[in-house]
N, C-alpha and C positions, 0 to 999 in steps of 0.2 A: 478487448473489452474496456470501456471507459466509464468511470464513475466520478461523480462530483458530490462533495459533501460541504456543508457549512459547519465549521468547527472552530473551537477556540485555539489560541496559540498553545495553551497547555495540553490540549488533546493531541495536537500535532506533534509536540515534543514527546508525549507519551507513546504515540505510534512509532516514532523513530526509535525510541528506547526498546519497545517490544521487538522490533525487527532485529536489532543488534543482539538483544538477549537470547533470541532464538537462532543465533548463528548467521544472521543475515548481514549483508553489506549494503551500505548506502554510499553511493559515489557522489563526488562534489558536483557533477553535472546534472543531478536530479534523477539518476537511475538508481534502481535498487534490485537486489536479488535475495530471496529468502526461501529456503527449502525447495529450490527448483523453480519457483515463481519469479519471473523477471518482469520489470516494468519501469515506468518513469512517473514522476510526480512533480507537481508544482503547487505551491501554497502561497497565496497572496490575499490580503485583506479578509481573512477568515474563510476563504474558499480553497478547498483542497481538491485538486484534479488528479486522479490516478488512472493511468493507462497500463493495463496488463498486456505485455507483448509476447510472453511465452509462459508455458506451464508444463508440469510433468504430465505425461499422457494418462496417468491414473487419476489425476485430479480433474474433475469436471469443471466447466466454467461456472455452473451453478454453485458448486461447493466453494469456489474462490469468492464469488459474489456474496454468498451467505456469510463468509468469514469477514469480508470487508464491511458489510452492513452491520454485522454483530458488533464490531468494534467501533465504527464511526457513527452509527445512528443512535 
C-alpha cells in the first residue's frame, strides 16, 4: 500500500516521534517498523511518501490506511 501526503516539516518530525514512542524503529535507510507494520518512507519538499510492505495478519489494510489518514490528514 502506498500513500502520499503533503505535510509540514513539523508534522513529519511529530510522526517520527510517535513511531519511536510506540516502540517502533526508524532505520537510517528510510525503513520503519512499528507494532508489526513494516514499510519505508521518503520526505522531500513537504511530500511524504509511505509504502507499507508488511503487516500483522490481524490488521486489515483498511485499518492501517485509516490510521495513516487520521494522523497525516
